[in-house]
C-alpha positions as CSV (number, residue, x, y, z in Angstrom):
1,M,-36.6,51.0,-33.0
2,A,-38.4,48.7,-30.7
3,G,-39.1,46.3,-33.6
4,V,-35.3,46.2,-34.6
5,V,-34.3,45.4,-31.1
6,A,-36.8,42.6,-30.8
7,Q,-35.4,41.1,-34.2
8,A,-31.9,41.3,-32.9
9,H,-32.7,39.6,-29.7
10,A,-34.4,36.8,-31.6
11,R,-31.4,36.6,-34.0
12,L,-29.1,36.4,-31.0
13,R,-31.1,33.6,-29.3
14,E,-30.9,31.7,-32.7
15,T,-27.2,32.1,-33.5
16,G,-25.5,32.9,-30.3
17,L,-23.6,36.0,-31.8
18,A,-20.2,36.8,-30.4
19,A,-20.0,39.5,-27.6
20,T,-18.3,41.8,-30.0
21,A,-21.4,42.3,-31.9
22,C,-23.6,42.4,-28.9
23,N,-21.3,45.2,-27.4
24,A,-21.8,47.3,-30.8
25,L,-25.4,47.0,-30.2
26,I,-25.2,47.9,-26.5
27,R,-23.3,50.9,-27.4
28,H,-25.8,52.1,-29.9
29,L,-28.8,51.5,-27.6
30,G,-26.8,53.6,-24.8
31,R,-26.3,56.4,-27.3
32,V,-30.0,56.6,-28.0
33,D,-31.1,56.4,-24.3
34,L,-32.7,52.8,-24.5
35,L,-31.3,51.5,-21.2
36,S,-34.2,49.1,-20.7
37,D,-33.2,47.6,-24.3
38,V,-29.7,47.4,-23.1
39,F,-30.7,45.2,-20.2
40,A,-33.0,43.2,-22.4
41,L,-30.1,42.4,-24.7
42,L,-28.0,41.4,-21.7
43,D,-30.9,39.0,-20.8
44,S,-30.9,37.7,-24.3
45,M,-27.0,37.2,-24.2
46,R,-27.4,35.2,-21.1
47,A,-30.0,33.1,-22.6
48,A,-27.9,32.5,-25.6
49,K,-25.0,31.7,-23.5
50,V,-22.9,34.7,-24.8
51,K,-20.6,35.7,-22.0
52,P,-20.2,39.4,-21.5
53,D,-16.8,40.8,-21.4
54,A,-15.0,43.8,-19.9
55,E,-16.1,46.0,-22.8
56,T,-19.8,44.9,-22.4
57,W,-19.9,46.4,-18.8
58,E,-18.0,49.4,-19.7
59,F,-20.6,50.1,-22.4
60,V,-23.3,49.4,-20.0
61,A,-22.0,51.7,-17.4
62,N,-21.6,54.5,-20.3
63,A,-25.4,53.9,-21.3
64,A,-26.6,54.2,-17.9
65,V,-24.4,57.0,-16.6
66,K,-24.2,59.9,-19.0
67,E,-23.5,62.6,-16.4
68,V,-22.3,62.2,-13.0
69,A,-21.2,65.1,-10.6
70,F,-20.5,65.7,-6.9
71,E,-23.9,67.6,-5.7
72,C,-23.3,68.3,-2.0
73,S,-22.1,67.1,1.4
74,A,-24.1,66.7,4.6
75,V,-23.1,66.3,8.1
76,S,-26.6,65.7,9.7
77,M,-30.3,65.0,8.8
78,K,-30.9,68.8,8.8
79,T,-28.3,69.3,6.0
80,L,-29.3,66.6,3.8
81,P,-30.2,67.9,0.4
82,P,-34.2,68.0,-0.3
83,P,-35.6,64.8,-1.5
84,G,-35.4,64.1,-5.1
85,P,-34.4,61.2,-7.3
86,P,-34.0,57.7,-5.7
87,E,-30.9,57.3,-3.7
88,I,-28.3,54.5,-3.5
89,L,-26.3,54.2,-0.2
90,F,-22.7,53.0,0.0
91,V,-21.8,52.0,3.6
92,G,-19.1,50.1,5.5
93,R,-15.9,50.3,7.7
94,S,-13.4,52.9,7.1
95,N,-11.2,52.2,4.0
96,V,-13.4,49.1,2.8
97,G,-13.4,50.7,-0.7
98,K,-16.7,52.4,-1.0
99,S,-15.2,55.5,-3.1
100,S,-13.4,53.1,-5.3
101,L,-16.5,51.0,-5.9
102,V,-18.5,54.1,-6.8
103,N,-15.9,55.0,-9.4
104,M,-15.9,51.7,-10.8
105,L,-19.6,51.5,-11.0
106,V,-20.0,54.8,-13.0
107,N,-16.8,54.0,-15.0
108,R,-15.1,57.3,-13.8
109,K,-11.5,57.5,-12.4
110,A,-12.1,59.9,-9.7
111,I,-15.6,61.0,-9.3
112,A,-15.4,60.0,-5.5
113,P,-12.1,60.8,-3.9
114,T,-10.1,58.0,-2.7
115,S,-7.4,57.5,0.0
116,S,-5.5,54.8,1.8
117,K,-6.0,56.7,5.0
118,P,-8.9,55.4,7.1
119,G,-11.8,57.7,7.6
120,F,-10.8,59.9,4.5
121,T,-14.6,60.2,3.7
122,T,-15.9,62.4,6.7
123,E,-19.3,63.5,5.3
124,L,-22.2,62.1,3.6
125,N,-21.4,62.9,0.0
126,F,-24.0,63.0,-2.7
127,Y,-23.4,62.4,-6.3
128,S,-26.1,63.1,-8.9
129,V,-26.4,60.9,-11.9
130,N,-28.0,62.2,-15.1
131,A,-29.6,65.1,-13.3
132,G,-29.8,67.2,-16.4
133,R,-31.2,64.5,-18.7
134,K,-34.8,63.9,-19.4
135,R,-34.6,60.3,-20.3
136,G,-32.8,57.3,-18.7
137,L,-31.6,56.4,-15.2
138,R,-31.6,59.4,-12.7
139,C,-30.5,58.9,-9.2
140,R,-28.0,60.0,-6.4
141,L,-25.2,58.0,-5.1
142,V,-24.3,58.5,-1.5
143,D,-21.1,57.8,-0.1
144,V,-21.0,58.0,3.7
145,P,-18.3,58.0,6.5
146,G,-16.8,54.7,7.2
147,L,-17.3,53.4,10.8
148,G,-15.1,51.1,12.9
149,F,-11.7,52.5,12.8
150,A,-11.9,56.0,11.3
151,E,-9.8,58.7,12.7
152,A,-12.3,60.7,14.4
153,D,-13.2,61.4,18.0
154,A,-15.9,59.2,19.8
155,G,-18.5,62.2,19.7
156,R,-18.2,62.6,15.9
157,V,-18.5,59.0,15.2
158,D,-21.7,58.7,17.5
159,S,-23.1,61.7,15.4
160,W,-22.3,59.8,12.2
161,R,-24.1,56.6,13.7
162,S,-27.0,58.6,14.8
163,T,-27.6,60.3,11.3
164,L,-26.9,57.1,9.4
165,Q,-29.5,55.1,11.4
166,R,-32.2,58.0,11.0
167,Y,-31.3,58.1,7.2
168,L,-31.9,54.5,6.8
169,A,-35.2,54.7,8.7
170,V,-36.9,57.6,7.2
171,R,-35.1,58.9,4.2
172,A,-37.8,58.7,1.6
173,P,-35.8,58.5,-1.6
174,L,-33.6,55.7,-0.4
175,R,-33.9,52.7,-2.5
176,C,-30.9,50.4,-1.9
177,A,-28.3,50.3,0.7
178,F,-24.9,48.5,-0.3
179,H,-23.2,47.4,2.9
180,L,-19.5,46.8,1.8
181,I,-17.2,44.3,3.8
182,D,-13.7,43.6,3.2
183,A,-13.5,40.1,1.7
184,R,-10.2,39.5,3.4
185,D,-11.6,40.1,7.1
186,G,-15.2,39.0,6.8
187,P,-17.7,40.7,8.9
188,Q,-16.2,42.6,11.9
189,R,-17.7,44.1,14.8
190,A,-18.3,47.3,12.9
191,D,-20.2,45.5,10.3
192,R,-22.4,43.6,12.8
193,D,-23.1,46.9,14.3
194,L,-24.2,48.4,10.9
195,M,-26.4,45.4,10.3
196,A,-27.9,45.8,13.7
197,M,-28.5,49.4,12.9
198,A,-30.1,48.5,9.5
199,A,-32.4,46.2,11.2
200,A,-33.3,48.5,13.8
201,A,-33.9,51.2,10.9
202,A,-36.1,48.6,9.1
203,A,-38.2,48.1,12.2
204,E,-38.6,51.9,12.8
205,S,-39.6,52.4,9.2
206,G,-41.8,49.3,9.1
207,S,-43.9,50.7,12.1
208,G,-45.5,52.8,9.4
209,G,-47.1,49.8,7.9
210,S,-44.4,48.5,5.4
211,G,-44.3,45.0,6.8
212,G,-41.1,43.2,7.9
213,G,-38.4,45.8,7.1
214,G,-35.7,47.0,5.0
215,A,-33.6,44.0,4.4
216,E,-34.0,42.7,0.9
217,G,-35.5,39.4,0.8
218,S,-36.7,39.5,4.5
219,G,-40.1,40.4,6.1
220,G,-43.2,41.2,4.0
221,G,-41.5,42.2,0.8
222,G,-39.9,39.5,-1.4
223,D,-36.3,39.5,-2.4
224,G,-36.1,43.2,-3.4
225,E,-36.3,42.8,-7.0
226,G,-40.2,43.1,-7.0
227,G,-40.2,45.3,-4.0
228,S,-42.2,45.2,-0.6
229,S,-45.8,44.8,-0.6
230,G,-46.8,46.6,2.6
231,G,-48.3,50.1,3.0
232,D,-46.5,53.4,2.6
233,V,-43.9,54.6,5.1
234,D,-44.1,58.2,6.1
235,G,-40.8,60.1,5.3
236,S,-41.8,63.5,6.8
237,A,-39.8,63.0,10.0
238,E,-36.7,63.2,8.0
239,G,-35.5,66.3,9.5
240,S,-35.8,70.1,9.3
241,G,-34.3,72.7,7.0
242,G,-33.3,71.8,3.5
243,A,-34.4,68.1,3.7
244,G,-37.2,68.2,6.4
245,G,-40.7,69.0,6.6
246,S,-41.3,67.2,3.3
247,D,-44.3,65.2,2.5
248,Y,-42.4,62.7,0.4
249,V,-43.6,59.1,1.2
250,R,-41.3,55.9,1.1
251,R,-43.4,53.5,-1.1
252,Q,-41.4,50.5,0.1
253,P,-38.4,49.6,2.5
254,P,-35.0,50.0,0.8
255,A,-33.2,46.9,-0.5
256,Y,-30.2,45.8,1.6
257,V,-27.3,44.1,-0.2
258,I,-23.9,43.0,1.0
259,V,-20.9,43.6,-1.2
260,L,-17.6,41.7,-0.6
261,T,-14.9,44.2,-1.7
262,K,-11.2,43.5,-2.6
263,A,-12.1,40.0,-3.7
264,D,-8.9,39.9,-5.9
265,R,-6.9,39.7,-2.7
266,V,-8.2,36.5,-1.3
267,A,-8.3,32.8,-2.5
268,A,-11.5,31.2,-3.6
269,P,-12.2,29.1,-0.4
270,R,-11.6,32.2,1.9
271,L,-14.0,34.2,-0.3
272,Q,-16.6,31.4,0.1
273,M,-16.1,31.4,3.7
274,A,-16.4,35.3,3.8
275,C,-19.7,34.9,1.9
276,A,-21.1,32.5,4.4
277,E,-20.1,34.6,7.2
278,A,-21.5,37.6,6.0
279,A,-25.0,36.1,5.3
280,A,-24.8,34.4,8.6
281,A,-24.2,37.8,10.3
282,A,-26.9,39.6,8.6
283,A,-29.5,37.0,9.6
284,A,-28.3,36.8,13.2
285,A,-28.8,40.6,13.1
286,G,-32.5,40.4,12.2
287,L,-32.1,41.2,8.4
288,G,-33.5,37.7,7.2
289,G,-31.9,34.7,6.0
290,D,-31.5,35.5,2.2
291,V,-29.8,38.9,2.0
292,P,-27.9,39.0,-1.1
293,V,-24.1,38.7,-0.8
294,L,-22.2,40.1,-4.0
295,V,-18.5,39.8,-4.6
296,S,-16.4,42.7,-6.2
297,S,-13.0,44.0,-6.9
298,S,-12.3,47.6,-8.0
299,K,-8.9,46.5,-9.0
300,T,-10.0,43.8,-11.6
301,R,-13.5,45.2,-12.0
302,T,-15.1,42.0,-10.8
303,G,-18.8,42.4,-9.9
304,R,-19.7,45.2,-12.1
305,D,-22.2,42.8,-13.8
306,V,-24.2,41.9,-10.5
307,L,-24.0,45.3,-9.3
308,W,-25.6,46.8,-12.5
309,R,-28.2,44.2,-12.6
310,R,-29.0,45.0,-8.9
311,L,-29.2,48.6,-9.5
312,Y,-31.5,48.1,-12.6
313,D,-33.9,45.9,-10.5
314,V,-34.1,48.8,-8.1
315,L,-34.2,51.7,-10.5
316,G,-35.2,50.1,-13.9
317,E,-38.7,51.5,-13.8
318,Q,-37.3,54.9,-14.7
319,C,-35.6,53.8,-17.9
């Protein structure tokens, strides 16, 4: 199979085959659980200047996510599930579109519940991806309560914040935190607070010897695609009960990526300004000057390509 794929890649580079033919091959590779070859083919398409279409990324999502299911909810560090596969966190203000983005990413209509009501998500919700499969990508997607104007009492919001900061600092399986920001608004006070929280968590986890911290592209670890190069960070302080007392070790700080949501609702100049504002806010919070800023829309499915490439950079060693 590897030889066939190599020949297909070479032929693609020579002739620039249409996306339709590439999509058929992506679909086949996905069916036989060769996700690494799917992304190698995407690289070849890019080199041959063959533009992926909507069907391309539908097949990529289907190749990567064969099974996805709600696993559990948690309200504190003590109630987190035991450490297991890598975790991908989605965080942002209330009603910023976290659940919609998760649904888009896994190509499902309603794996994560959505609502127009601020604060609809009130717990840390864990979704298992490919948990029952022996091959391919396996991870957890984590959708957390929105911060900023969630309809909850102050004490409950403070509890969420404390849990989130601790989770960012010591949760061993955490590989990447996607911070979602509404493109129409740019970074608001709650977003800046989240950035400061992430920087503080990175500093706390960095005290274990990992170098600069958890921001992708900052501190001692490169841009997040190759990982951080410092020492291990002990995750044993994660908590007690189901998630605590473990000897799981965080091998590198989690990547930190900003995602501007609802990009279909703003004009291009405003979108560019929002990207610049988000990058500047992250730098001011201490997350480094080269935090990635991605653009997405769950309505038009814009951004699936860069999101999946970022996820593959983080998780691809499993595939």
